[in-house]
Each structure stands twice: as structure tokens, then as C-alpha cells.
C-alpha positions as CSV (number, residue, x, y, z in Angstrom):
1,X,-54.1,339.0,57.3
2,X,-57.3,338.3,55.5
3,X,-55.6,338.3,52.1
4,X,-52.8,336.1,53.4
5,X,-55.3,333.5,54.6
6,X,-57.2,333.8,51.3
7,X,-54.0,333.3,49.4
8,X,-53.0,330.2,51.4
9,X,-56.5,328.8,50.9
10,X,-56.3,329.2,47.2
11,X,-52.8,327.6,47.1
12,X,-54.0,324.6,49.2
13,X,-57.1,324.1,47.0
14,X,-55.0,324.3,43.9
15,X,-52.6,321.6,45.2
16,X,-55.5,319.4,46.2
17,X,-57.3,319.8,42.9
18,X,-54.1,319.3,40.9
19,X,-53.5,316.0,42.8
20,X,-57.0,314.9,42.0
21,X,-56.5,315.7,38.4
22,X,-53.3,313.8,38.3
23,X,-54.9,310.8,39.9
24,X,-57.8,310.9,37.5
25,X,-55.4,311.1,34.5
26,X,-53.5,308.1,35.8
27,X,-56.7,305.9,36.0
28,X,-56.9,303.1,33.5
29,X,-59.0,303.4,30.4
30,X,-61.8,300.8,30.9
31,X,-65.1,300.3,29.1
32,X,-67.7,297.5,29.2
33,X,-69.5,295.7,26.4
34,X,-72.0,292.8,26.3
35,X,-72.0,289.9,24.0
36,X,-75.3,288.0,24.6
37,X,-75.1,286.9,28.3
38,X,-71.3,287.5,28.4
39,X,-69.7,290.7,29.7
40,X,-66.5,292.0,28.2
41,X,-64.4,294.8,29.6
42,X,-61.7,296.4,27.4
43,X,-58.7,297.6,29.4
44,X,-55.9,299.7,28.0
45,X,-52.7,298.3,29.7
46,X,-51.1,301.3,28.1
47,X,-51.8,303.7,25.1
48,X,-49.0,305.0,23.0
49,X,-49.0,305.9,19.3
50,X,-47.3,303.3,17.0
51,X,-44.2,304.6,15.4
52,X,-44.4,303.7,11.7
53,X,-40.7,302.8,11.6
54,X,-41.9,299.2,12.4
55,X,-43.0,299.1,8.7
56,X,-39.5,299.6,7.5
57,X,-39.9,297.0,4.7
58,X,-42.9,298.9,3.1
59,X,-42.8,301.7,0.5
60,X,-42.2,304.9,2.6
61,X,-44.5,306.9,0.3
62,X,-47.4,304.4,1.0
63,X,-46.8,304.5,4.7
64,X,-46.7,308.4,4.7
65,X,-49.9,308.4,2.6
66,X,-51.9,306.8,5.4
67,X,-49.9,308.0,8.4
68,X,-48.4,311.4,7.4
69,X,-47.4,312.1,11.0
70,X,-45.3,309.0,11.1
71,X,-47.5,307.6,13.9
72,X,-50.7,305.6,14.2
73,X,-53.0,305.6,17.3
74,X,-52.3,302.4,19.2
75,X,-52.7,300.7,22.6
76,X,-51.8,297.5,24.4
77,X,-55.3,296.1,25.0
78,X,-56.3,293.4,27.5
79,X,-59.8,292.0,27.6
80,X,-61.7,290.6,30.5
81,X,-64.5,288.2,29.8
82,X,-67.2,287.1,32.3
83,X,-69.0,284.0,30.9
84,X,-71.0,281.7,33.2
85,X,-68.8,281.1,36.3
86,X,-65.5,282.1,34.6
87,X,-63.6,285.4,34.8
88,X,-61.2,285.2,31.8
89,X,-58.3,287.5,30.8
90,X,-57.3,287.5,27.2
91,X,-53.6,288.2,27.4
92,X,-52.0,290.1,30.3
93,X,-50.3,293.2,28.8
94,X,-46.7,294.2,29.2
95,X,-46.6,294.5,32.9
96,X,-44.1,297.4,32.9
97,X,-43.9,298.9,36.4
98,X,-43.1,302.4,35.2
99,X,-42.3,304.6,32.2
100,X,-44.4,305.6,29.2
101,X,-45.7,302.0,28.9
102,X,-46.4,301.6,32.6
103,X,-49.1,298.9,33.1
104,X,-52.6,300.0,34.0
105,X,-54.1,296.5,33.9
106,X,-54.4,296.0,37.7
107,X,-55.8,299.5,38.1
108,X,-58.4,298.6,35.4
109,X,-59.3,295.4,37.2
110,X,-59.6,297.4,40.5
111,X,-62.0,299.8,38.8
112,X,-64.1,296.9,37.6
113,X,-64.1,295.4,41.1
114,X,-62.1,292.3,40.2
115,X,-59.0,291.1,42.2
116,X,-56.2,289.1,40.6
117,X,-57.2,286.1,42.7
118,X,-60.7,286.0,41.0
119,X,-59.3,285.5,37.5
120,X,-60.0,281.8,36.7
121,X,-58.3,281.5,33.3
122,X,-55.9,283.4,31.1
123,X,-56.0,282.8,27.4
124,X,-52.8,283.7,25.6
125,X,-53.2,284.8,22.0
126,X,-49.4,284.5,21.7
127,X,-46.3,285.0,23.8
128,X,-44.7,288.3,22.8
129,X,-43.5,290.4,25.7
130,X,-46.4,292.9,25.5
131,X,-48.9,290.1,26.0
132,X,-47.2,288.0,28.7
133,X,-45.2,290.5,30.8
134,X,-48.2,291.2,33.0
135,X,-48.3,287.6,34.1
136,X,-45.6,288.4,36.6
137,X,-45.3,291.0,39.4
138,X,-42.1,291.1,41.4
139,X,-41.1,287.8,39.7
140,X,-44.2,286.0,41.1
141,X,-47.5,285.0,39.6
142,X,-49.6,288.1,39.2
143,X,-52.7,285.9,38.9
144,X,-52.0,283.2,41.5
145,X,-55.0,280.9,40.9
146,X,-55.6,281.3,37.2
147,X,-55.1,278.5,34.7
148,X,-52.8,279.6,31.8
149,X,-53.8,278.4,28.4
150,X,-51.7,278.7,25.2
151,X,-51.6,277.1,21.8
152,X,-49.2,274.1,21.7
153,X,-47.4,275.4,18.6
154,X,-46.8,278.7,20.4
155,X,-45.7,277.0,23.6
156,X,-43.3,274.8,21.7
157,X,-41.8,277.6,19.7
158,X,-40.8,279.7,22.7
159,X,-39.3,276.7,24.5
160,X,-37.4,275.4,21.4
161,X,-33.6,276.0,21.5
162,X,-33.4,276.0,17.7
163,X,-36.0,278.7,17.5
164,X,-34.0,280.8,20.0
165,X,-30.9,280.3,17.9
166,X,-32.7,281.4,14.7
167,X,-34.0,284.6,16.3
168,X,-31.2,285.9,18.5
169,X,-32.6,289.5,18.5
170,X,-35.6,288.0,20.4
171,X,-33.6,286.6,23.3
172,X,-35.3,288.8,26.0
173,X,-38.6,287.5,24.8
174,X,-37.5,283.8,24.8
175,X,-36.0,284.3,28.3
176,X,-39.2,285.9,29.6
177,X,-41.5,283.3,28.1
178,X,-39.5,280.5,29.6
179,X,-39.4,282.1,33.0
180,X,-43.2,282.6,33.0
181,X,-43.9,279.1,31.8
182,X,-41.7,277.7,34.5
183,X,-43.4,279.8,37.2
184,X,-46.9,278.9,35.9
185,X,-46.0,275.3,35.2
186,X,-48.3,273.8,37.9
187,X,-51.4,275.4,36.3
188,X,-50.4,275.8,32.6
189,X,-51.9,273.8,29.8
190,X,-51.9,273.8,26.0
191,X,-54.6,273.4,23.4
192,X,-54.9,273.0,19.6
193,X,-56.7,275.3,17.1
194,X,-60.4,274.4,17.0
195,X,-60.7,273.8,20.7
196,X,-63.4,275.3,22.9
197,X,-61.1,276.8,25.5
198,X,-63.9,278.2,27.7
199,X,-67.7,278.3,27.5
200,X,-68.6,279.8,24.1
201,X,-65.0,280.6,23.2
202,X,-63.4,278.9,20.2
203,X,-59.7,279.0,19.4
204,X,-58.9,279.9,15.7
205,X,-55.7,279.6,13.8
206,X,-54.2,283.1,13.4
207,X,-50.6,282.1,12.7
208,X,-48.2,284.5,11.0
209,X,-47.3,287.2,13.5
210,X,-46.0,284.3,15.6
211,X,-45.9,280.6,14.7
212,X,-48.8,279.8,17.1
213,X,-50.9,282.9,17.4
214,X,-54.5,282.3,18.2
215,X,-57.7,284.3,17.8
216,X,-60.7,283.7,20.0
217,X,-64.3,283.8,18.9
218,X,-66.8,284.4,21.7
219,X,-70.4,283.6,21.0
220,X,-73.4,284.0,23.3
221,X,-77.0,283.9,22.4
222,X,-76.2,284.5,18.7
223,X,-74.0,287.5,19.3
224,X,-70.3,287.2,18.5
225,X,-67.0,289.0,19.2
226,X,-63.7,288.0,17.5
227,X,-60.6,288.7,19.6
228,X,-58.0,288.7,16.7
229,X,-54.9,289.4,18.6
230,X,-52.0,291.1,16.6
231,X,-53.7,290.9,13.2
232,X,-53.3,294.7,13.2
233,X,-50.4,296.7,14.6
234,X,-51.3,300.1,13.0
235,X,-54.9,300.6,12.2
236,X,-54.3,303.7,10.0
237,X,-52.1,301.8,7.6
238,X,-53.0,298.1,7.8
239,X,-56.8,298.3,7.3
240,X,-56.5,300.0,3.9
241,X,-53.3,298.1,3.1
242,X,-53.6,294.6,4.8
243,X,-50.7,293.4,2.6
244,X,-48.2,295.4,4.7
245,X,-46.5,293.6,7.6
246,X,-44.5,295.0,10.5
247,X,-40.9,293.9,10.7
248,X,-41.6,291.8,13.8
249,X,-44.1,289.5,12.0
250,X,-42.2,286.2,12.2
251,X,-43.8,284.5,9.2
252,X,-44.7,287.5,6.9
253,X,-46.6,285.6,4.2
254,X,-48.8,283.9,6.8
255,X,-49.3,287.2,8.7
256,X,-50.5,289.0,5.5
257,X,-52.8,286.2,4.4
258,X,-54.3,285.9,8.0
259,X,-54.9,289.6,8.0
260,X,-57.0,289.4,4.8
261,X,-58.7,286.2,5.9
262,X,-59.9,287.7,9.2
263,X,-60.9,291.0,7.6
264,X,-63.0,289.1,5.1
265,X,-64.5,287.0,7.9
266,X,-65.4,290.2,9.9
267,X,-67.0,291.8,6.8
268,X,-68.9,288.8,5.6
269,X,-70.2,287.7,9.0
270,X,-70.6,291.3,10.3
271,X,-68.5,290.5,13.3
272,X,-67.3,292.8,16.0
273,X,-63.6,292.6,16.3
274,X,-61.3,293.2,19.3
275,X,-57.7,294.0,18.5
276,X,-54.7,293.9,20.9
277,X,-53.3,297.1,19.3
278,X,-56.4,298.9,18.1
279,X,-56.8,302.3,19.6
280,X,-58.9,302.3,22.8
281,X,-61.5,300.9,23.3
282,X,-60.1,298.3,20.9
283,X,-63.4,297.0,19.6
284,X,-65.2,297.9,16.4
285,X,-66.5,296.7,13.0
286,X,-64.8,296.2,9.6
287,X,-66.2,297.4,6.3
288,X,-64.9,297.1,2.7
289,X,-63.1,300.2,1.5
290,X,-64.6,302.2,-1.4
291,X,-62.0,301.1,-3.9
292,X,-59.8,298.7,-2.0
293,X,-58.7,297.5,1.4
294,X,-60.9,297.9,4.5
295,X,-62.2,300.5,6.9
296,X,-62.3,300.1,10.7
297,X,-65.1,301.7,12.6
298,X,-64.4,302.0,16.3
299,X,-67.1,301.4,18.9
């Protein structure tokens, strides 16, 4: 009887601990940084290695040189910024309810102690699905009181019928962008590059990946952090070879030139950079490579 009770106790404890471990593993990856008086939280909406097949236009030998496994560490990052009285999201992740890319954004916000209703503003770098999908939950506003801000050129592109006709493979993205902009129409607005979109946050032209992609430069008390959106899709490859584009860069020449321009800016100004697809925690520094290209140093 004693051994039966002991066995049952061990089994029960194993189940409880296993469940705790599963819960812990399911928690969002979140970390906090400070930039002057501003607080920044990096939240991994999901984390999955990037399959290098997205660089199908590049020399396969070059790709395999930098990513011999055929994959590069990657995430879908969302950043929360607290500056003055504002709680600002930079992008909203994919919003997938399940699967390998199941969204952890709301879990991350809960860990931080922030509710969706407390978000005052959402700055969109661009409107690809993995940046706007999280704006909806059950076809309703996921952030009911937030103001949604996007670059006018980006806004116009996704609403333009001619653009949709020119990019038929992106139909799901056009449909989702239009649906979101309709649902958020009462509290959506656009801005131009060069605008101060929030206290200490400047919008910078980062076009190339999409026709209106924006980067955001946060500055507080002399400290800076550059949120450069989808300048990088695979850190292992594109830091040493910034000339290489992913096949989903809409304007390839602009995408490559923007990549070099921002890397030079980061090196010369010793900027911290935050990337939407850097490996978690998504924030780091950039240095010149020994012979060519650049090197990323994660925080």
C-alpha cells in the first residue's frame, strides 16, 4: 500500500511539474531596455528560423557559405515603447491564433503588466501580414483605443487597385490590409517621412522592402535606438552581404541601398538598432566587417 501511494504521488507530481514546464515554455520572450527616460520592451510575437529559400535569387554558394544549415535565426519582433504619457507599439506581429507562428504578443504584454486598452498609439513600419495581423482578434480591434499611424505612401499602396493587380500573389495581404484599415478607420491617420510621430520618435524613409516602409528613430536624453523594420530578414546572410535581397522585397534596388544606408548610419553614429526579424531580443549594434560587409552584435 505504501509503495502504491508513493507511486501515485510521484505520478501526480510529474504531471504537475510537466504542466508547469509546458506553461513556462509557452511564455512569451520579453526583455526590457532603457533609452534615456524611455522604456523599451522587446517582445517576440513568434520565433522561427528563416528558411534561406527566400533568397532564391542569390548565388546558392554564397547563401550556403553564411547559412550552411539552410536556415538563419529569426523572429517576428514587436516593440513596446513608453515615453512620457504614451504607450506605443511598433507593429503588432502576425496575430496567428495557433500553429508554429502562434502569436505571443498579448502574453508578452500581460507579462509586462499592460492591457490592450492601455496602448495609446501603434506605429506601423509597413503593412505586411506579419506586422499587421495582430491588429485584429476575432475580426475586431485588438487594441480598441489606440491610434493607428502609417506612412501615407504605404497606406496608399495597399489600398490601390492597380497595385493589387500588379502583385496578384499578394492578394491575401491586400485583403487583410484593407480589412484592418476599414476596421480602424475611425482612429487611423497617416504621416510623411520626417514627421515626429510621438515624443522623441522621428519617422525615416526606409522604402524598398515595401513602397512606404518607415524606420523610427527614438531619442531621449542623448541616447538613441533605431527601429529599422525589415531592413534585415536573415541576419546570418544580410549583414555580411547587404546587397542580397529576399524575393519578397518589392523594390529590390531600393531595399539593397536602404540596407547599406542604414548600416552605415548605425556604424557611424554608433546606434543601437532594433530589427523586426533579428533573433530575439532583436536589439544590438552594428560594426564594419574585417574585409567587407557588416557584423551584428546582439544585446
